[in-house]
N, C-alpha and C positions, 0 to 999 in steps of 0.2 A: 597543278592539274592531276598529279599522280595521287594525291591524298583523297580527293573526292571520288575518284574512280575506284580506288581500293576500298573506301568506305561503302560505296554503292554495291560493289561486288560482294563484299562481306555481308552487307545488309540483305542482299538477295539470297545469300546462302542461309543466313539465320532465319529469314522470313520463310523459306521453304521448310525448314525444320519446324518452325512455329506452327505452320499450317498442318504439317503431318501430325505433330503431337496433339494439336487442338482437335483435329479430325478424329484421331484415335480415341482421345478422351471423350469426345462427343458420342462416338459410336458405342463405347463402353457404357456411358451414362444412359444412352437410349435403350440398349439391350437390358440393362439393369432395371429400368423403369417398366419395360414391357414384361420382363420376367416376374416382377413383383405385382404387376397389374393383373396378371392372370388369376 
């Protein structure tokens, strides 16, 4: 029972960082497109 809980907790931690990095990359890409579109 300890292994799935540890994996789930670690997965949630990694998932949070993946969302942060993906959101940051998406924002940078969006700003770049808007900058070159003007």
